[in-house]
N, C-alpha and C positions, 0 to 999 in steps of 0.2 A: 407730533410736532413736529416738523423739519427748524436746522438749524436757522435754514434760506426765510423759511415760514413765522420763522420768531424772526428774526432781525425785519422780517416788515412790516408785523404786526407790534410791536413796541415806534418803530418809526411813523405807524402811523400812527399808532394813540398817540405819540409824542407833537406831532402836529398838527391835530385835532383836525383828523380828518377821518369819513366812512367809508364805511369797508365800497360801500359802493362808489361814495365820490371819488375812491383812488379807481373803483377800476372804471370808471368815465373817465378821469381821467390820462388814464394809459388806451384808452380808445377800446374797453371792453360795449358791446350793448350793454345800454341805460339799464332790460329791462333782470339779466343776468350779472350784471360786473357785480352787485354782492357776495353772487353765490361763485363766483370767480375766485376772489379774491379771497374769501373763508376756502375754500380750494388751496390755493397755494399757501396761506398760512397755515396749516396744518397738515400741510403737508402728502396733500394727495395728487397733487399735480405743483410739477420743480417749474421756473421755469425758466424757458430758455435766456442765450441770456443779450439776443436784441427787449427782450422786455423786461430782463432785469435790469438793461439799463432807461427803455422808459420809466419803471419803477423809482430809481435812486434819481432823475430826474424830476420828474412832479415828488417824491420825500424832499428834493434836496442835500442828496448826502455822494458820494463818493460811490461810485457802483462797484469799486472792491470791499467795501463794508458790507455791502448784503451778501457775493458768494466768492467771501471770501472760503474757503474748502473749511467741514469742518474740525477744532477742537475739542473733542466730548472731554479728557481727562487726560491727568499726568504723563501718563505712558507717550498720548498723543503728541503736547508738549515738548518731551524728550527726544519723540523722531524728532519735530521744527528745528530743534535746537541740534542734531546733530546734520542735521542737510544747512544748519546755520554757520554751524563750521567749516563746513566744506565754500564756505563763501565770506564769509567775516570768524575770520581762527578769534576763540571763546577760550581763553581761560575761567578756571572755575580755582577760586579765590573762596578763603575762613573769611569768616566777615561777623557780627554780633549787633542782633539789630537792639531796636535803641530801651529795650527794657533788659537788657540783657542778655541776652540770649545766644547760641552759637548757631551759624545758622552757614549756607554754602551762598556766595553767589557769583553770578558769570561777570567777566567780562573780555566786552569786543574788544580785540584790536584794528580797529575801523576808525579811523575819522569821520567819514558819512555819521556810524551810527553809536561814537560819544554824542555827536550834535545831536544827534534823533530824538535820545533819549536827555540828556542836559536838558532838552526841548520839555519834554513830558516831564520832565521831576521840575520843571518850575511848573505845570502847569498845576499838577499837585499838587505843589504848596500855595500857589495862585491860590487855590478850590478853600486849600485845609488852611489857610490864614483871611479866605473871608476876600483873596479880593474879587474875586471873580466865582460864578454864583455856579450849582451844577448844573444847569440846564445850559449856562456858557459851557464849561467844559466838557460837556457833553454834544454840542454841535460844533466845539471843536477837534472829536475822535469822530463825528462823524465826516464831520468833511476834511480829514488830514491823508493829503499833504496839502490839496490847497487853502488851508487856512492856519499852516508855517510862518512862522519870522524868524527863526532862526536865534530864538532865544531874541527879540526887538531889535537881528540888522538889519532887516528889514519889511517894507510891508507885508503881509498875509496877499495872497490874491485870493481869495475871497476872507473878506468881516465875518467873523464872530461871534465879537462881543456885541453886549448890547447898553449902548452909553447914554440907554434914556433913561434906564432905572438904576439904583442901590443893590448890592446883592440882595436885601430886604426886601429891594421889591417894591422901595418906590421913588 
């Protein structure tokens, strides 16, 4: 399975849409809609950018979430950090995790990156503290940056909170 195909499948299932329903919604013929989606989900076919944008619209996610490059392991992450260091200088620092283990941490010398990471940290804490649900946290990530509110400084462009239920679903 391809990374793009896996993302399409995960989001489709999260949204409660069948392969056939997704295929029809993006414009495939009803007779072959499910087969076509299965081909994209298994990686037999790779969607072109215009189809990625249709998937994103139907699945209600940021198109970049679907089409971002594949990151498969630690080496890929390190290469990405090397490239980010060219644009947002990074320093590597010694730190200790919550269990007292010595770790390495990265710090971006960028106000923008600091602000983005601060909001992500806030969302993770809200999730851990039961302030937001896993579904809300996922929704926030799937549609970022439209869901950003800069840690409460302004309303998000796209609402991601479900104020009709509590975190426990009641």
